[in-house]
N, C-alpha and C positions, 0 to 999 in steps of 0.2 A: 554430621549435619546432613540433612536431606538434600538430594540433588534434583535438578529439574527433570532429569530423565525418569525419575520415579513417578512422575505425574504426566508425562507426555501421553497423549491419546486417551486421557480419562474421559468418561462420559460428561456431557455438558451440564454439570452442576452449576457452573459459574456463569453469571449473566452479564451481558454488555450492551451498551447503546453506542451506536456509531454516528458521530456528528460529521458533517461534510463527507458523506459516505461515497460520493461519486458513483461509479458503476459497481463498487463492492469489493475492491481488492483487499482492503484491510479486513472487512467483514469475513471474507472467504478465509483469509489466513487465520484469524482468531477462531473461526468455526472449525477449521481443520485441526487446530490445537486443542479442541474440546470445549470451547466456550459456547454459550447459548445466546443468540441474538434476541433482544427484546424489540427494538425498533431502530430505524435509521433515519437520518435527516439529510436530504439532498435537494438543492434548489433547482438544478437543471432537469427538466422533464425528460430529455433524451437519456441522460445517465440513469435517472430513476427507473425508466422502462427496462433498461438492462438489469438493474438491481431486482426489479419485480420478476423478470423472467427467470432469474437464477435463485431467488430466495423466497418468493412469496407465492409462486404457483404450486398447485397441488402436485405432490411427488417430488418437490425440491429436495436436494440432498441435505441441505442445511436450512431447514425452515425456521423462520423467526416466530417468536410468540408475540405477535403484534397486538397491542392493546386496542380495545374496541373504541376508545375515545379518540383515537388518532386515525384519520382517513389515510388509506394507503395510496398516497400520491406524493408528488414533489412538494416539499415545504422548504422555506427558508428558516434559518434558526431564529431570525428576528420575529417572524410570524409565530413560530412555535412558542417562544417565550412570552409573547404578548397575548396570545389567545389560549394558552394551555398551562399557565403557571400553576393553577390550582391542582391539576392532574400531576404535574411534575413534582409539586411539593409532597403529594401522597406517595411518591416513589422514594422519598428520602430514606436513606439507609437500606433500601431493598434492592439496590442494583450494585453489583460487585465492581464493574468497570465502566468508565466513560472514556471512549476512544475518539480520536479525531485527527484529521489532517487538514487544517485550515488552508484555503488557497494560498499558494506560495509566490504568486507573481510579483508581489511587492517586495519580496525578500531575495528573489532568485537573481543570480549573476547572469543568467540567460536572458533576463528581462531588463527593464529600465531601472530597477531598484529605486522606485519612487517612494519616498518616506511618507507622502500624503496619500498613497494609494488606499482607497476606501476598503479594499479587501484586507489590509493589515488589521483593521479594527475587528475583524471577525474572531480573532484570537481572544479578545475581551468578552465577546458573546459566549465563547466557550467557558470562560471563567464564571459568567453569570449563570450558565446552565449548571455547572458543577456546584455552585453555591446552593442552588435549589435542591438538587438531587442528592448531594453528599455521598457519592459512591466510595467504596473502600480504596479503589485504585484508579489511577489516571494514566492515560497514554496519549502522547502527542507526537506526530511525525511531521517533519518539515525539512526544507532544504537547509544546509549548513549556514546559508546567508542570514537565517533568522537570528543567529548569534554573532553576526558581524554588524558593527555599528554603522548606521547611515551617516552621511556627512551633512552637516548643517552650516549655514552662515559662512564663516571664513575657513572652513575645513575642519572645524572642531568636531570630535565624536562625542555622542551622548551614549547612554546605556543602550544595549541592544534590545530588540523586541523580545528576545527570549528572556533576558534578565528582567524586563518589565513584567512579562508573563509569570515568571517564577515568583516575583514579589507579590503580584496580585493573587496568585494561588496560595501563597503563604498566609495572606490576610484572611482567606476563607477557610484556613485550617489544614493545609497540605504542605508536605515537604516534597520537593521536586529536584531531580537531577537528570542531566542528559549527557549523551555521548554520541559522537558521529560514527556511524557504521557504513560500510560499503556493502551494498546488496550482493555483489559478486562473492563475498565471503560467506554467503548464506545459500549458495547453490543457484543463485539467479544469474543467468548468462548475460550480465550487463554491469558495467561500472556505474554505480548510482549511489553517490554519497548522500546520506540522510541523517539529520539530527533526530535522534530518538530520545524523548524525555518521558520519564516515568515518575508518577507521583503516588504518594501513599497518605491517606488521611492520618492526621497526627496521632490519634488514639490507637489506630491500627499499627502505625510505625513504632510506637512505644511498646506495644505488645510483642511485635516481631523482634524488636531489639532485645527484649528480655529473653526470649526463646533462643536467640542466636548469640547471646552474650556480646552484643554489639551496641551501636547507637543508631539513631535514625539515618544519619548520613551513611553509615556502614551498610545498613539494610539496602539503601538505594543502590550503592555500588555493587552489592552482592547480586541484586536483581539484574543489573546491567551486565555483570559478568556471566550470569546464568543465560541471558539472551545470547551473548557471544558464544558460549559453550554449545548451546543448541545449534547455532549457526554452523559451528565446526562439524557437528554430526551430520547436519544436512548436506554440507559440502562433500562429506565422504559418501553419503547416500546417492547424491545426484551427479557428482563429478569425480568420484573415487579419490577425493582429497585435493584435487586441483580445480581451478576455476573452469566453469563450463564455457566452452567457446561458442562463437556464432555458428560454426559448422555443426557442432554437436546439438545445438538448439533447433536449427531450421533447415538443415541440409535436405531433409525429406520433403521440403516444400519448395525446392528450387525448380526453376523451369529448365535450365541447362541450355545446350545448343540446339537440341532437336525440339524446337518450340511447338511445331504442329503435332508431334507425337505426344508431348508431355502436357498439353493443355486441352481443355474442352470448354464448351459453352458454360458460362457462369449460371448457376441455377439457384443461388441463395436469395435471401430477402433483397428487394430493390433491384432485381435483375432487369437489365436493359440490353437492347440489341448491341452487339459488338464487344461486350465484356466477356472475358474468359477467366478460367481458373486452372490451377494445376490439377492434372489427373492424378489424384492421390493414390500412392502405392503402399503406404503404411510406414510406421516408425522404424528406425534402424538403431540409433544410439540409445544408451541407457537413459539419458534425459528425455528423449523423444518417447520412449516406451512408457516411462512414468507419466508424462504429460498426457499421453493418449490412452491410458488405461481405461478400458470399458467403452471406448468410442468406436463404432463401426467406421470403415473407410468412407462410407457414404454420409457419415454424420458430421463431417468437419464443417464448421461455421466460419463465415467472414473470410472466404478464400479469394475474393475478387481481385484480379490483377489490374493495375493501373493501365490506362491506354495512353502511352507516351507517343508524342509525335516523333517522326523519324529523326529530326534534328536533335531532339532531346535525348533519344536513345543513343544517337551517335556521340553526343557529348558525354554521356555516362560511360560509354565504351572507352573514350579517350581518358577519362578520369581514372577508370579501373586500370588502364594500361600504363599510365604515367605518374599517378599520384601515390604518395605514401599511404598504405592502408592503416586504418585505425587512428588517423590524425586529421584534424580539421584542415581543409585546404587553405593554403596561404592566400593573402590578398593578391599577390602576384599571379598565382595560378588561376584564381577566379577571374582576374582581369584578362588574362591571356585567353581564357575560354569564353569571355564575354558574359560572365555570370555576375548578377547583382546581389545575390543572396549573401547574407552575413555569415552563414555557417553551412558547410556541406562536408560530410565525413564519409569517405568510402570505408565500409566495414573491413576489419581484419578477420580473415577466415579462422585463424587459430587462437583468437583472443575473445574475451567477452565483448559484447556490443558496447559502443559508446552510449552515454545516457540518452534514452529516448525522450523526445519532446512531443508537443502536440502537433508539430508540423512534419508530416510524413516525408517531405522532400529534403529534410535535414540530413538524412542518412541514405546511402546507396548500398544495395546488396553487394556482398563480397565477390560474387562471380557473375550474377545476372545484371545487365545494364538497366536497372529499374529501382524504384523505391520498394519498400517492403509492403506486404499485404497486412491487413488488420490482424489476421491470424498469426503471422510472423511477429508482429508487434506484441501480441498477447503471449506467444511462446517466450519471447525475450523478457517479458515482465513476469513470467512463471505462472500465467493462468493456464489451468488444465484445458485440454481440448474440448471437454464437455461444456465449458462455460460459453454461453451465447451472448452476442452483442446485438443491440437494437439501435435503430435510428439511421440517419444518413451516414455515409462514409466520410465525407468531407463537407466543408462549407467555406465561405469566404466573405470578404467585404464586411459590411455592417452586421451581417447575420452572425458573425463570430461572437458578437456581444451577448446574444441570447440563445444560440444553438450550441449543442455539445455533441458533435458527431463522434463516430466510433474511434477514429484515430485519437481524438482529444480525450475521450473516456479512458482509453488504454494508457496514453502518455501521461495522464494525470494520476493514475492509480498508484496505490501502494503495492509493490510486488507481493503477491500472496505468500510466497515462501519467506519473505522477510517478516510479514505479519504473523505467520505461523510460529516462527522462532520467538518473536516478542510474546505471543500468547502463551507459548510453552514456558518461557522464562517467568512470566508473571504468575502463571498458574501454580508453579512450584511454591511460591510464597503465599498465594491465596490459600492453598492447601495447608501450608505450614501454619497459617493463621488459625484455621479450623482445628488443627491438632493442638495448638496452644490453648484454645477454648476448652477442648475436651480434657486437657490436663488440669485446667483450673476447676472444671466441674468435678473431675475425679478427686482432686485434692480436697475440695469442699465436702464431698460425700464421705471420704475417709476420715476427715477431721471432725465431722458432726458427732459420731459416737463418742470420740475422745472428749469433746467439749461437754457432752451430756454426762460422762462419767466424772469429770472434774468440776461440774457445775458451771462451766463456762468461765469467761474471764472477768 
Protein backbone atom coordinates (compact mmCIF):
# COMPACT_ATOMS: atom_id res chain seq x y z
CA UNK A 1 0.00 0.00 0.00
CA UNK A 2 1.20 3.52 -0.76
CA UNK A 3 2.58 5.54 2.14
CA UNK A 4 2.11 9.26 2.75
CA UNK A 5 5.86 9.85 2.51
CA UNK A 6 5.63 8.91 -1.20
CA UNK A 7 3.69 12.11 -1.82
CA UNK A 8 5.19 14.57 0.65
CA UNK A 9 6.36 17.74 -1.06
CA UNK A 10 4.62 17.03 -4.39
CA UNK A 11 3.86 20.05 -6.59
CA UNK A 12 0.57 21.78 -5.83
CA UNK A 13 -1.76 19.77 -8.04
CA UNK A 14 -4.40 19.56 -5.36
CA UNK A 15 -6.55 22.60 -4.57
CA UNK A 16 -8.07 23.78 -1.31
CA UNK A 17 -10.29 26.52 0.09
CA UNK A 18 -9.69 27.70 3.64
CA UNK A 19 -12.76 28.78 5.62
CA UNK A 20 -12.26 30.74 8.88
CA UNK A 21 -8.68 31.21 7.71
CA UNK A 22 -7.53 33.67 10.36
CA UNK A 23 -4.03 34.92 9.62
CA UNK A 24 -3.26 31.79 7.57
CA UNK A 25 -1.72 29.11 9.80
CA UNK A 26 -3.66 26.24 8.25
CA UNK A 27 -3.26 27.65 4.74
CA UNK A 28 0.48 27.84 5.27
CA UNK A 29 0.67 24.26 6.52
CA UNK A 30 -1.37 22.88 3.61
CA UNK A 31 0.70 24.91 1.14
CA UNK A 32 3.92 23.58 2.62
CA UNK A 33 2.53 20.07 2.09
CA UNK A 34 2.01 20.78 -1.62
CA UNK A 35 -1.64 21.87 -1.82
CA UNK A 36 -2.63 24.91 -3.90
CA UNK A 37 -4.87 27.55 -2.34
CA UNK A 38 -7.85 28.88 -4.31
CA UNK A 39 -9.27 31.41 -1.86
CA UNK A 40 -9.78 31.94 1.85
CA UNK A 41 -12.60 33.31 3.97
CA UNK A 42 -11.85 35.43 7.06
CA UNK A 43 -14.12 37.98 8.69
CA UNK A 44 -11.57 39.91 10.80
CA UNK A 45 -9.95 42.61 8.69
CA UNK A 46 -6.72 42.65 10.76
CA UNK A 47 -6.23 38.92 10.32
CA UNK A 48 -7.02 39.15 6.63
CA UNK A 49 -4.37 41.85 6.17
CA UNK A 50 -1.82 39.42 7.59
CA UNK A 51 -3.16 36.76 5.22
CA UNK A 52 -2.86 39.20 2.29
CA UNK A 53 0.71 40.09 3.26
CA UNK A 54 1.82 36.47 3.11
CA UNK A 55 -0.30 34.87 0.38
CA UNK A 56 -1.66 37.53 -1.98
CA UNK A 57 1.21 39.95 -2.57
CA UNK A 58 3.44 39.69 -5.61
CA UNK A 59 6.34 37.38 -4.84
CA UNK A 60 4.46 35.39 -2.18
CA UNK A 61 6.03 32.01 -1.46
CA UNK A 62 2.67 30.25 -1.68
CA UNK A 63 0.42 32.41 -3.89
CA UNK A 64 -3.29 31.64 -4.08
CA UNK A 65 -5.17 31.30 -7.39
CA UNK A 66 -7.79 33.80 -6.24
CA UNK A 67 -10.98 33.90 -8.41
CA UNK A 68 -11.85 37.15 -10.16
CA UNK A 69 -15.43 37.12 -8.84
CA UNK A 70 -14.34 37.36 -5.18
CA UNK A 71 -12.85 40.61 -3.91
CA UNK A 72 -9.61 40.18 -2.00
CA UNK A 73 -10.83 41.48 1.33
CA UNK A 74 -12.26 40.25 4.62
CA UNK A 75 -15.53 38.35 4.18
CA UNK A 76 -17.82 36.51 6.56
CA UNK A 77 -18.94 33.07 5.51
CA UNK A 78 -22.55 34.27 5.82
CA UNK A 79 -21.95 37.05 3.29
CA UNK A 80 -20.09 34.68 0.96
CA UNK A 81 -22.94 32.18 0.94
CA UNK A 82 -25.61 34.84 0.50
CA UNK A 83 -23.91 36.87 -2.22
CA UNK A 84 -21.90 34.29 -4.17
CA UNK A 85 -23.87 31.05 -4.12
CA UNK A 86 -24.01 30.94 -7.95
CA UNK A 87 -20.21 31.14 -8.22
CA UNK A 88 -19.79 28.53 -5.49
CA UNK A 89 -22.12 26.14 -7.31
CA UNK A 90 -19.92 26.44 -10.40
CA UNK A 91 -17.02 25.13 -8.31
CA UNK A 92 -18.92 21.92 -7.58
CA UNK A 93 -16.58 18.95 -7.90
CA UNK A 94 -13.68 21.17 -9.02
CA UNK A 95 -12.11 21.69 -5.59
CA UNK A 96 -10.22 18.86 -3.88
CA UNK A 97 -10.35 20.03 -0.26
CA UNK A 98 -12.38 22.40 1.89
CA UNK A 99 -10.58 23.10 5.15
CA UNK A 100 -11.70 25.10 8.13
CA UNK A 101 -11.17 25.85 11.79
CA UNK A 102 -14.43 27.45 13.00
CA UNK A 103 -14.05 29.77 16.03
CA UNK A 104 -13.76 27.58 19.12
CA UNK A 105 -14.68 29.93 21.97
CA UNK A 106 -18.07 28.33 22.47
CA UNK A 107 -16.48 24.87 22.86
CA UNK A 108 -13.23 25.68 24.63
CA UNK A 109 -12.63 24.79 28.26
CA UNK A 110 -10.54 27.97 28.43
CA UNK A 111 -13.72 29.95 27.77
CA UNK A 112 -17.23 29.89 29.18
CA UNK A 113 -18.43 26.90 27.10
CA UNK A 114 -21.68 28.67 26.32
CA UNK A 115 -24.04 26.35 24.42
CA UNK A 116 -25.90 29.33 22.95
CA UNK A 117 -22.71 31.09 21.74
CA UNK A 118 -23.54 32.32 18.23
CA UNK A 119 -20.09 31.29 17.02
CA UNK A 120 -21.04 27.63 17.53
CA UNK A 121 -23.44 28.01 14.58
CA UNK A 122 -20.60 28.74 12.19
CA UNK A 123 -19.90 25.02 11.97
CA UNK A 124 -23.29 24.64 10.27
CA UNK A 125 -22.34 27.31 7.76
CA UNK A 126 -19.31 25.16 7.00
CA UNK A 127 -21.74 22.35 6.12
CA UNK A 128 -23.77 24.71 3.90
CA UNK A 129 -20.60 25.65 2.03
CA UNK A 130 -19.57 22.02 1.60
CA UNK A 131 -23.00 21.13 0.23
CA UNK A 132 -22.63 23.76 -2.50
CA UNK A 133 -19.02 23.04 -3.49
CA UNK A 134 -18.90 19.23 -3.00
CA UNK A 135 -15.12 18.83 -2.60
CA UNK A 136 -13.52 15.39 -2.53
CA UNK A 137 -12.07 15.85 0.97
CA UNK A 138 -12.90 17.81 4.11
CA UNK A 139 -10.81 18.98 7.03
CA UNK A 140 -11.98 20.44 10.32
CA UNK A 141 -9.76 21.56 13.19
CA UNK A 142 -11.12 22.51 16.60
CA UNK A 143 -10.59 22.14 20.32
CA UNK A 144 -11.34 18.73 21.88
CA UNK A 145 -14.24 20.39 23.71
CA UNK A 146 -16.19 20.31 20.45
CA UNK A 147 -16.67 16.59 21.14
CA UNK A 148 -17.66 17.07 24.78
CA UNK A 149 -21.36 17.52 25.43
CA UNK A 150 -22.55 20.81 26.87
CA UNK A 151 -24.81 20.56 29.89
CA UNK A 152 -28.45 21.47 29.65
CA UNK A 153 -31.31 21.79 32.12
CA UNK A 154 -30.74 19.49 35.07
CA UNK A 155 -27.27 18.45 34.02
CA UNK A 156 -28.28 16.07 31.25
CA UNK A 157 -25.95 15.79 28.27
CA UNK A 158 -27.05 15.90 24.67
CA UNK A 159 -25.07 15.04 21.56
CA UNK A 160 -21.81 16.94 21.14
CA UNK A 161 -21.40 19.61 18.48
CA UNK A 162 -18.94 17.35 16.71
CA UNK A 163 -21.51 14.54 16.57
CA UNK A 164 -24.12 16.94 15.22
CA UNK A 165 -21.65 18.19 12.62
CA UNK A 166 -20.76 14.62 11.67
CA UNK A 167 -24.44 13.83 11.12
CA UNK A 168 -25.03 17.02 9.12
CA UNK A 169 -22.11 16.21 6.83
CA UNK A 170 -23.36 12.65 6.33
CA UNK A 171 -26.67 14.08 5.12
CA UNK A 172 -24.86 16.00 2.36
CA UNK A 173 -22.85 12.98 1.25
CA UNK A 174 -19.72 12.65 3.42
CA UNK A 175 -18.22 10.14 5.80
CA UNK A 176 -16.31 11.81 8.63
CA UNK A 177 -14.07 10.67 11.45
CA UNK A 178 -11.92 12.56 13.93
CA UNK A 179 -9.10 12.08 16.38
CA UNK A 180 -7.46 14.25 19.03
CA UNK A 181 -3.80 15.05 18.33
CA UNK A 182 -1.26 17.00 20.37
CA UNK A 183 0.67 19.53 18.29
CA UNK A 184 3.80 18.77 20.35
CA UNK A 185 3.89 15.34 18.68
CA UNK A 186 4.28 17.07 15.30
CA UNK A 187 7.37 19.13 16.11
CA UNK A 188 5.43 22.16 17.43
CA UNK A 189 7.06 23.41 20.67
CA UNK A 190 3.70 23.63 22.44
CA UNK A 191 1.26 21.28 24.17
CA UNK A 192 -1.84 21.97 22.13
CA UNK A 193 -4.51 19.28 21.90
CA UNK A 194 -6.77 19.59 18.87
CA UNK A 195 -9.63 17.60 17.39
CA UNK A 196 -8.79 16.88 13.75
CA UNK A 197 -11.70 15.61 11.68
CA UNK A 198 -11.32 14.45 8.09
CA UNK A 199 -14.12 13.73 5.67
CA UNK A 200 -14.34 12.05 2.29
CA UNK A 201 -17.18 12.37 -0.21
CA UNK A 202 -19.07 9.08 -0.26
CA UNK A 203 -18.29 8.17 -3.87
CA UNK A 204 -14.59 8.93 -3.37
CA UNK A 205 -14.56 6.94 -0.11
CA UNK A 206 -16.08 3.94 -1.93
CA UNK A 207 -13.41 4.21 -4.63
CA UNK A 208 -10.60 4.38 -2.07
CA UNK A 209 -12.10 1.47 -0.15
CA UNK A 210 -11.86 -0.73 -3.26
CA UNK A 211 -8.24 0.22 -3.92
CA UNK A 212 -7.20 -0.39 -0.31
CA UNK A 213 -9.35 -3.49 0.25
CA UNK A 214 -11.05 -1.72 3.12
CA UNK A 215 -14.31 0.06 3.84
CA UNK A 216 -15.04 3.82 4.13
CA UNK A 217 -14.52 3.79 7.89
CA UNK A 218 -11.20 2.03 7.41
CA UNK A 219 -10.15 4.62 4.83
CA UNK A 220 -10.76 7.43 7.32
CA UNK A 221 -8.78 5.69 10.04
CA UNK A 222 -5.95 5.09 7.57
CA UNK A 223 -5.87 8.80 6.70
CA UNK A 224 -5.70 9.71 10.39
CA UNK A 225 -2.92 7.14 10.88
CA UNK A 226 -1.09 8.68 7.93
CA UNK A 227 -1.32 12.13 9.54
CA UNK A 228 0.08 10.68 12.77
CA UNK A 229 2.97 9.04 10.90
CA UNK A 230 3.90 12.28 9.12
CA UNK A 231 3.90 13.95 12.54
CA UNK A 232 6.42 11.43 13.81
CA UNK A 233 8.75 12.19 10.92
CA UNK A 234 8.38 15.92 11.57
CA UNK A 235 9.23 15.34 15.22
CA UNK A 236 12.41 13.62 14.13
CA UNK A 237 13.22 16.46 11.72
CA UNK A 238 12.65 19.33 14.16
CA UNK A 239 13.28 17.77 17.56
CA UNK A 240 15.44 14.72 16.78
CA UNK A 241 12.60 12.51 18.03
CA UNK A 242 11.79 14.38 21.23
CA UNK A 243 9.41 17.24 21.91
CA UNK A 244 10.84 20.66 21.03
CA UNK A 245 11.29 22.67 24.23
CA UNK A 246 10.64 26.35 24.87
CA UNK A 247 14.41 26.89 25.08
CA UNK A 248 14.98 25.22 21.70
CA UNK A 249 12.22 27.36 20.19
CA UNK A 250 12.93 30.86 21.48
CA UNK A 251 16.25 31.03 23.36
CA UNK A 252 17.73 33.14 20.55
CA UNK A 253 15.06 35.78 21.26
CA UNK A 254 15.71 36.10 25.01
CA UNK A 255 16.72 39.42 26.55
CA UNK A 256 18.78 37.92 29.36
CA UNK A 257 20.31 39.87 32.23
CA UNK A 258 22.25 42.40 30.16
CA UNK A 259 19.16 44.28 28.99
CA UNK A 260 20.89 47.36 27.61
CA UNK A 261 23.37 45.34 25.58
CA UNK A 262 20.82 42.86 24.26
CA UNK A 263 18.12 45.30 23.16
CA UNK A 264 17.76 48.17 20.75
CA UNK A 265 15.05 50.61 19.73
CA UNK A 266 12.07 48.88 18.13
CA UNK A 267 11.98 49.65 14.40
CA UNK A 268 9.08 47.56 13.12
CA UNK A 269 5.50 48.46 12.13
CA UNK A 270 3.70 50.57 14.73
CA UNK A 271 6.94 51.82 16.27
CA UNK A 272 6.47 54.27 19.10
CA UNK A 273 8.85 55.99 21.44
CA UNK A 274 10.03 53.87 24.35
CA UNK A 275 9.56 50.44 22.79
CA UNK A 276 12.56 48.16 22.39
CA UNK A 277 13.35 44.83 20.77
CA UNK A 278 16.01 42.16 21.13
CA UNK A 279 19.20 42.85 19.20
CA UNK A 280 18.97 39.69 17.17
CA UNK A 281 22.15 37.63 16.80
CA UNK A 282 20.77 34.69 14.82
CA UNK A 283 19.42 31.16 15.36
CA UNK A 284 21.25 28.52 17.38
CA UNK A 285 19.20 25.34 17.75
CA UNK A 286 18.00 22.98 15.00
CA UNK A 287 14.42 24.24 15.34
CA UNK A 288 15.48 27.92 15.25
CA UNK A 289 17.64 27.35 12.17
CA UNK A 290 14.74 25.71 10.33
CA UNK A 291 12.32 28.48 11.32
CA UNK A 292 14.79 31.18 10.29
CA UNK A 293 15.89 29.70 6.98
CA UNK A 294 16.38 32.43 4.37
CA UNK A 295 15.64 35.33 6.73
CA UNK A 296 18.38 37.95 7.29
CA UNK A 297 19.08 39.03 10.87
CA UNK A 298 17.57 42.42 10.10
CA UNK A 299 14.42 40.86 8.62
CA UNK A 300 12.81 39.62 11.82
CA UNK A 301 9.21 40.84 12.22
CA UNK A 302 7.04 41.55 15.29
CA UNK A 303 9.92 41.66 17.77
CA UNK A 304 8.55 44.43 20.00
CA UNK A 305 9.05 43.86 23.74
CA UNK A 306 6.29 44.77 26.18
CA UNK A 307 6.83 47.81 28.41
CA UNK A 308 6.14 46.42 31.89
CA UNK A 309 5.86 48.65 34.94
CA UNK A 310 8.51 48.08 37.58
CA UNK A 311 6.02 46.47 39.97
CA UNK A 312 4.81 44.10 37.26
CA UNK A 313 8.36 43.09 36.35
CA UNK A 314 9.13 42.58 40.02
CA UNK A 315 6.08 40.34 40.39
CA UNK A 316 7.16 38.30 37.37
CA UNK A 317 10.61 37.88 38.94
CA UNK A 318 9.02 36.50 42.12
CA UNK A 319 6.89 34.12 40.09
CA UNK A 320 9.92 32.79 38.22
CA UNK A 321 11.82 32.39 41.49
CA UNK A 322 9.09 30.69 43.54
CA UNK A 323 6.46 29.07 41.30
CA UNK A 324 6.57 25.69 39.64
CA UNK A 325 7.47 26.09 35.94
CA UNK A 326 5.11 24.78 33.31
CA UNK A 327 2.14 24.67 35.69
CA UNK A 328 -0.66 27.19 36.05
CA UNK A 329 -0.28 29.14 39.27
CA UNK A 330 -2.54 28.05 42.10
CA UNK A 331 -5.27 30.30 43.47
CA UNK A 332 -3.27 30.62 46.68
CA UNK A 333 -0.14 31.76 44.85
CA UNK A 334 -2.09 34.29 42.80
CA UNK A 335 -3.78 35.64 45.91
CA UNK A 336 -0.43 35.90 47.71
CA UNK A 337 0.91 38.04 44.88
CA UNK A 338 -2.26 40.10 44.59
CA UNK A 339 -3.11 38.78 41.13
CA UNK A 340 -6.68 38.72 39.85
CA UNK A 341 -6.00 36.82 36.63
CA UNK A 342 -7.58 33.40 36.26
CA UNK A 343 -4.57 31.83 34.51
CA UNK A 344 -0.86 32.56 34.66
CA UNK A 345 1.76 29.98 33.70
CA UNK A 346 5.53 30.47 33.98
CA UNK A 347 7.04 28.50 31.09
CA UNK A 348 9.26 25.48 31.67
CA UNK A 349 12.61 25.96 29.98
CA UNK A 350 13.06 22.33 28.96
CA UNK A 351 9.50 21.39 27.99
CA UNK A 352 7.11 22.53 25.27
CA UNK A 353 5.18 25.70 25.99
CA UNK A 354 1.72 25.51 27.53
CA UNK A 355 -1.13 26.10 25.08
CA UNK A 356 -0.98 29.66 23.79
CA UNK A 357 -4.14 31.74 24.11
CA UNK A 358 -5.11 35.12 22.71
CA UNK A 359 -4.10 36.79 25.99
CA UNK A 360 -0.33 37.40 26.03
CA UNK A 361 -0.13 37.82 29.82
CA UNK A 362 -1.33 34.24 30.37
CA UNK A 363 2.25 32.99 29.97
CA UNK A 364 5.55 34.29 31.41
CA UNK A 365 8.90 33.74 29.70
CA UNK A 366 10.93 30.92 31.30
CA UNK A 367 13.86 33.21 32.25
CA UNK A 368 13.02 36.84 31.42
CA UNK A 369 10.48 38.51 33.75
CA UNK A 370 8.10 39.43 30.93
CA UNK A 371 5.43 38.17 28.57
CA UNK A 372 6.39 36.81 25.18
CA UNK A 373 6.75 38.89 22.03
CA UNK A 374 4.55 38.23 19.00
CA UNK A 375 7.55 36.67 17.23
CA UNK A 376 8.07 34.31 20.16
CA UNK A 377 4.37 33.47 20.02
CA UNK A 378 4.79 32.75 16.31
CA UNK A 379 7.86 30.56 16.89
CA UNK A 380 5.95 28.51 19.46
CA UNK A 381 3.10 28.10 16.97
CA UNK A 382 5.68 26.99 14.33
CA UNK A 383 5.32 29.99 11.99
CA UNK A 384 8.57 30.47 10.06
CA UNK A 385 10.43 33.72 10.66
CA UNK A 386 9.64 35.04 7.16
CA UNK A 387 5.91 35.12 7.99
CA UNK A 388 4.89 38.73 8.74
CA UNK A 389 2.02 39.96 10.89
CA UNK A 390 -0.10 43.08 10.43
CA UNK A 391 -2.32 45.17 12.69
CA UNK A 392 -2.15 46.27 16.31
CA UNK A 393 -0.19 44.26 18.83
CA UNK A 394 -2.94 44.22 21.45
CA UNK A 395 -6.36 45.68 22.11
CA UNK A 396 -8.77 45.76 25.01
CA UNK A 397 -12.23 46.59 26.31
CA UNK A 398 -15.05 46.61 23.80
CA UNK A 399 -12.54 46.81 20.93
CA UNK A 400 -11.88 43.08 21.42
CA UNK A 401 -15.28 42.40 19.85
CA UNK A 402 -14.26 43.67 16.43
CA UNK A 403 -10.45 43.90 16.41
CA UNK A 404 -8.03 41.02 15.93
CA UNK A 405 -4.56 42.15 17.02
CA UNK A 406 -1.36 40.23 16.37
CA UNK A 407 -1.34 38.22 19.59
CA UNK A 408 -4.91 37.12 18.90
CA UNK A 409 -4.09 36.21 15.32
CA UNK A 410 -1.23 33.97 16.39
CA UNK A 411 -3.00 32.51 19.42
CA UNK A 412 -6.02 31.52 17.32
CA UNK A 413 -4.01 30.03 14.45
CA UNK A 414 -3.61 26.39 13.49
CA UNK A 415 0.10 25.59 13.98
CA UNK A 416 1.53 25.39 10.44
CA UNK A 417 3.54 22.23 11.23
CA UNK A 418 0.32 20.51 12.33
CA UNK A 419 -1.38 21.76 9.16
CA UNK A 420 1.51 20.47 7.05
CA UNK A 421 1.22 16.98 8.51
CA UNK A 422 -2.53 16.96 7.93
CA UNK A 423 -1.99 18.12 4.36
CA UNK A 424 0.62 15.45 3.68
CA UNK A 425 -1.56 12.72 5.14
CA UNK A 426 -4.54 13.80 3.06
CA UNK A 427 -2.47 14.18 -0.09
CA UNK A 428 -1.38 10.56 0.02
CA UNK A 429 -5.02 9.51 -0.33
CA UNK A 430 -5.88 12.23 -2.85
CA UNK A 431 -3.03 10.85 -4.97
CA UNK A 432 -4.19 7.30 -4.37
CA UNK A 433 -7.60 8.33 -5.66
CA UNK A 434 -6.01 9.51 -8.91
CA UNK A 435 -4.07 6.27 -9.22
CA UNK A 436 -7.34 4.38 -8.82
CA UNK A 437 -8.90 6.40 -11.65
CA UNK A 438 -5.89 5.70 -13.85
CA UNK A 439 -6.25 1.97 -13.17
CA UNK A 440 -9.91 2.10 -14.13
CA UNK A 441 -9.11 3.91 -17.40
CA UNK A 442 -6.31 1.43 -18.13
CA UNK A 443 -8.62 -1.52 -17.43
CA UNK A 444 -11.28 -0.10 -19.73
CA UNK A 445 -8.75 0.53 -22.50
CA UNK A 446 -7.37 -3.01 -22.26
CA UNK A 447 -10.85 -4.53 -22.07
CA UNK A 448 -12.15 -2.69 -25.16
CA UNK A 449 -10.24 -4.77 -27.79
CA UNK A 450 -11.28 -7.95 -26.01
CA UNK A 451 -14.93 -6.89 -26.09
CA UNK A 452 -14.54 -6.06 -29.79
CA UNK A 453 -13.15 -9.54 -30.54
CA UNK A 454 -15.91 -11.30 -28.62
CA UNK A 455 -18.66 -9.06 -29.92
CA UNK A 456 -19.30 -7.55 -26.54
CA UNK A 457 -21.59 -8.90 -23.85
